[in-house]
C-alpha positions as CSV (number, residue, x, y, z in Angstrom):
1,G,73.5,75.3,124.2
2,D,70.5,76.1,121.9
3,K,70.9,77.7,118.5
4,A,70.1,81.2,119.7
5,G,72.6,80.9,122.5
6,I,75.3,79.5,120.2
7,K,74.7,82.4,117.7
8,A,75.0,84.9,120.6
9,A,78.2,83.2,121.7
10,E,79.6,83.5,118.2
11,K,78.8,87.2,118.0
12,S,80.4,87.8,121.4
13,A,83.5,85.8,120.6
14,R,84.0,87.8,117.3
15,L,83.6,91.1,119.2
16,F,86.1,90.2,121.8
17,L,88.5,88.9,119.2
18,E,88.2,92.2,117.2
19,K,88.7,94.2,120.4
20,N,91.9,92.3,121.2
21,L,90.4,91.0,124.4
22,D,91.2,87.5,125.6
23,S,88.1,85.5,126.2
24,R,86.7,82.0,126.6
25,V,83.3,80.6,125.6
26,I,81.3,78.6,128.1
27,V,78.5,76.5,126.5
28,L,75.8,75.5,129.0
29,P,73.7,72.4,128.4
30,E,70.9,73.0,126.0
31,G,67.8,74.5,127.6
32,L,69.6,75.9,130.7
33,D,70.3,79.5,131.4
34,P,72.9,80.3,134.2
35,D,70.3,80.4,136.9
36,D,68.8,77.1,135.9
37,Y,72.3,75.6,135.7
38,F,73.2,76.5,139.2
39,K,69.9,75.1,140.5
40,Q,70.5,71.8,138.8
41,Y,74.3,71.6,139.2
42,G,76.8,73.1,141.6
43,P,79.7,75.6,141.6
44,E,82.2,72.7,141.1
45,D,80.5,71.6,137.9
46,F,80.5,75.2,136.7
47,Q,84.2,75.5,137.5
48,K,84.8,72.5,135.3
49,L,83.0,74.2,132.4
50,V,85.2,77.3,133.0
51,D,88.4,75.2,133.0
52,T,87.6,73.4,129.8
53,A,86.0,76.5,128.0
54,A,87.4,77.1,124.5
55,R,89.3,80.2,123.7
56,D,87.4,82.6,121.4
57,F,89.2,81.7,118.2
58,D,89.1,78.0,118.9
59,F,85.4,78.2,119.5
60,L,84.9,80.2,116.2
61,L,87.0,77.7,114.2
62,E,85.1,74.7,115.7
63,R,81.8,76.4,114.9
64,T,82.9,77.1,111.3
65,D,84.0,73.5,110.9
66,Q,80.6,72.3,112.1
67,T,78.8,74.7,109.8
68,L,80.8,73.5,106.8
69,R,79.9,69.8,107.1
70,G,77.6,68.7,104.3
71,E,77.7,72.0,102.5
72,G,78.8,72.8,98.9
73,F,82.2,74.0,97.8
74,E,81.1,77.6,97.2
75,Y,79.6,77.8,100.7
76,Q,82.8,76.4,102.2
77,K,84.8,79.0,100.2
78,G,82.6,81.7,101.5
79,V,82.9,80.7,105.2
80,I,86.7,80.5,104.9
81,H,86.8,83.9,103.3
82,D,84.7,85.1,106.3
83,L,87.4,83.7,108.6
84,V,90.0,85.6,106.6
85,S,88.0,88.8,107.1
86,L,87.8,88.0,110.8
87,T,91.6,87.5,110.9
88,N,92.1,91.0,109.5
89,A,90.3,92.4,112.5
90,V,92.8,90.8,114.9
91,K,95.3,93.4,116.0
92,D,97.7,91.3,118.0
93,P,100.3,89.8,115.5
94,I,100.9,86.7,117.7
95,K,97.2,85.9,118.0
96,K,96.8,86.5,114.3
97,E,99.6,84.0,113.4
98,L,98.1,81.5,115.9
99,F,94.6,81.9,114.4
100,L,96.0,81.4,110.9
101,A,98.0,78.4,111.8
102,K,95.0,76.7,113.5
103,A,92.6,77.6,110.6
104,A,95.1,76.2,108.1
105,K,95.4,72.9,110.0
106,K,91.7,72.5,110.7
107,F,90.7,73.1,107.1
108,N,93.8,71.5,105.5
109,I,94.8,74.7,103.7
110,E,98.3,75.9,103.1
111,K,99.0,78.6,105.7
112,G,100.7,80.7,103.0
113,T,97.5,80.7,100.9
114,L,95.5,82.0,103.9
115,K,98.2,84.6,104.7
116,Q,98.2,85.8,101.1
117,S,94.4,86.1,101.2
118,V,94.6,88.1,104.4
119,A,97.3,90.4,103.0
120,L,95.2,91.1,99.9
121,K,92.1,91.8,102.0
122,E,94.1,94.2,104.2
123,S,95.4,96.0,101.2
124,Q,91.9,96.4,99.8
125,V,90.7,97.8,103.1
126,K,93.6,100.2,103.3
127,A,93.1,101.4,99.8
128,D,89.4,102.0,100.4
129,E,90.2,104.0,103.5
130,E,92.9,106.1,101.8
131,Y,91.1,106.6,98.5
132,K,87.6,108.0,98.9
133,F,85.4,107.8,95.8
134,P,82.3,109.9,95.1
135,V,79.0,108.2,95.5
136,G,75.6,108.3,93.8
137,P,75.3,110.2,90.5
138,Q,78.9,111.3,90.6
139,L,80.0,107.7,89.8
140,Q,78.2,107.9,86.4
141,Y,80.8,108.2,83.6
142,E,81.1,107.7,79.9
143,L,82.8,104.4,78.9
144,P,86.1,105.1,77.1
145,D,86.8,104.6,73.4
146,L,88.3,101.1,73.2
147,K,90.3,102.0,70.2
148,T,92.6,104.3,72.2
149,H,96.1,103.2,73.2
150,E,95.4,103.5,76.9
151,A,92.2,101.5,76.7
152,K,94.0,98.7,74.8
153,L,96.8,98.7,77.4
154,I,94.4,98.5,80.4
155,Q,92.4,95.8,78.6
156,Y,95.6,93.7,78.2
157,L,96.7,94.4,81.7
158,L,93.3,93.2,83.2
159,N,93.5,90.0,81.2
160,Q,97.2,89.3,81.5
161,A,98.3,90.1,85.0
162,Q,101.9,89.3,84.2
163,S,102.0,92.6,82.3
164,I,102.1,94.5,85.6
165,D,105.9,94.4,85.9
166,R,106.5,96.1,82.5
167,V,103.6,98.5,83.0
168,R,104.9,99.7,86.4
169,Q,108.3,100.1,85.0
170,Y,107.4,102.6,82.3
171,L,103.9,104.1,82.9
172,V,102.9,106.8,85.3
173,L,99.5,108.3,85.9
174,E,100.3,111.3,83.7
175,D,100.5,109.0,80.7
176,F,96.8,108.6,80.8
177,E,94.4,111.1,79.4
178,N,91.1,109.4,80.1
179,P,90.1,110.2,83.8
180,Q,88.4,106.8,84.4
181,L,91.3,104.8,83.1
182,K,93.7,106.9,85.1
183,E,91.8,106.4,88.3
184,L,91.6,102.6,87.7
185,Y,95.3,102.5,87.0
186,S,95.9,104.4,90.2
187,R,93.9,101.8,92.2
188,I,95.9,99.0,90.5
189,L,99.1,100.7,91.6
190,Q,98.0,100.6,95.2
191,L,98.3,96.8,95.2
192,S,101.7,95.2,95.3
193,E,102.8,93.2,92.3
194,Q,102.2,89.9,94.1
195,E,98.7,91.0,95.2
196,F,97.7,91.9,91.6
197,L,99.2,88.7,90.2
198,S,97.0,86.7,92.6
199,L,93.8,88.1,91.0
200,T,92.0,86.6,88.1
201,P,90.0,88.7,85.6
202,Q,86.8,87.5,87.4
203,D,88.0,88.9,90.7
204,L,88.6,92.4,89.4
205,P,85.1,93.8,89.4
206,E,84.7,92.8,93.1
207,V,88.1,94.1,94.1
208,F,87.7,97.4,92.3
209,V,83.9,97.5,92.8
210,E,83.5,101.3,92.1
211,F,84.9,100.6,88.6
212,S,83.0,97.3,88.0
213,S,81.1,98.7,85.0
214,L,84.3,100.0,83.4
215,I,86.1,96.8,84.1
216,M,83.3,94.6,82.7
217,H,83.2,96.8,79.6
218,L,86.9,96.4,79.0
219,L,86.9,92.6,79.7
220,Q,83.9,91.8,77.6
221,N,85.3,93.6,74.6
222,S,88.9,92.3,74.7
223,Q,88.7,89.0,72.8
224,D,92.3,89.2,71.6
225,S,93.6,89.7,75.2
226,K,91.5,86.8,76.5
227,T,92.3,84.2,74.0
228,N,96.0,84.7,73.6
229,C,98.7,83.8,76.0
230,F,100.8,86.5,77.6
231,S,103.2,88.1,75.2
232,Q,106.2,90.3,76.3
233,E,106.3,91.7,72.7
234,K,102.6,92.6,72.9
235,I,102.8,94.5,76.2
236,D,106.1,96.2,75.1
237,Q,104.3,97.5,72.0
238,L,101.3,98.7,73.9
239,V,103.5,100.6,76.3
240,Y,105.5,102.2,73.5
241,D,102.4,103.2,71.5
242,L,100.8,104.8,74.6
243,K,103.9,106.8,75.5
244,K,104.4,107.9,71.9
245,G,100.8,108.7,71.5
246,R,100.8,110.8,74.6
247,I,103.7,113.0,73.4
248,E,102.0,113.4,70.0
249,Y,98.8,114.5,71.7
250,L,100.6,117.1,73.8
251,L,102.3,118.4,70.6
252,R,99.0,118.9,68.9
253,Q,97.7,120.7,72.0
254,A,100.7,123.0,72.1
255,G,99.4,124.9,69.1
256,K,101.6,127.9,68.2
257,S,103.7,128.0,71.3
258,S,107.1,127.4,69.6
259,E,108.9,127.0,72.9
260,Q,106.4,124.4,74.1
261,V,106.6,122.6,70.7
262,R,110.4,122.6,70.9
263,S,110.4,121.2,74.4
264,L,107.9,118.5,73.6
265,T,109.7,117.6,70.4
266,I,113.0,117.1,72.3
267,E,111.1,115.0,74.9
268,K,109.7,112.9,72.1
269,L,113.1,112.3,70.6
270,K,114.5,111.3,74.0
271,L,111.5,109.0,74.6
272,R,111.9,107.4,71.2
273,E,115.5,106.7,72.0
274,Q,114.9,105.4,75.5
275,L,112.0,103.1,74.4
276,K,113.1,102.0,71.0
277,H,113.8,98.5,72.3
278,L,110.0,98.3,73.1
279,D,109.0,99.0,69.5
280,H,109.1,95.5,68.1
281,R,107.7,96.6,64.7
282,K,110.8,98.7,64.0
283,L,113.0,95.8,65.3
284,K,111.3,93.5,62.8
285,D,111.6,96.0,59.9
286,K,115.3,96.8,60.7
287,P,117.4,95.6,57.7
288,K,119.8,92.8,58.3
289,N,123.5,93.3,58.0
290,R,124.8,91.9,54.7
291,G,128.3,90.5,54.6
C-alpha cells in the first residue's frame, strides 16, 4: 500500500493489460508485505482481498483519477493522453471498448472524442512503422523556396485543414518537385481525411516530428494563410497553379525532344481543359454575354 508498492502495481497492471492477460490488483495495507500480512491476518482475510481486487484497467483508471486531483489542466490532459496511449496497446477489441467506456464515464469525456484520439494515435504509430525515415545527419535538408507553387499550397493546407478534400482529389506525389514537400505530403496522405481535419496547426510539428523544422518554417512564414478564413477559391487556384506549373517545368526540361514536347503539350492542353473550373482568375476575366 505504500507509494513504491503502488507504483510497482501500476507498472505490472499496464504490462498485463498490454500483453492481453486478465489480471487483478491486490493492494495490501500500507507497510505490510505478503509475509507480514499472513502473520497479522489469516487466509480468510486474504481471500476477501482477492475477491474484491480491482481488475487491471479499473485499478489504472482509479489511480489516474487520484493523480489528477488538484492538478492543472495541462497535466490532466497529459494523463488522459497517457490513457489513450495505453488503450492503443490493448489488443482485445472488447476490452478496449470497455476501457474506453469506463474512462469516458470516469473523466466525463465523450467516448467518441476518446475513440477519435485513439484512432489518430494508432494511425501515427502505423505510419511510423511503415515509413522509416533516415536519422542523424541524413535528416538535414535545405528549406524550400516559399515562392514556389508547391510551397504555397502546402502552407495553405497546413493552416486550412479543410483544403485536404480538394488537394486529395487533384494532387498526386508526382506533382511535387521538392523532395521534402513531397515526403511531407506523402505523410499527410497516410492519415484519413477525418484524422487530418482533427489536427490544428500547432499539432502538426508533433505529429510529423521528423519534419518539424520544415513545418515550422512553412507556418511561421504564411501570414496570409493564417489570418484568412478558408477559401474554396483560394485552394482551387493553388491546385491549378501547381498542376499547370508542373507541366510547364517538364516542358522546359524536355529540351529538343520533339516527341516529348509534343506529348507534354497535349497533356497540358488536356489538363487545362480538365481543370479550367479551378482557375478562378479566368472565370472572373471571362466576358459577360451581351443581349
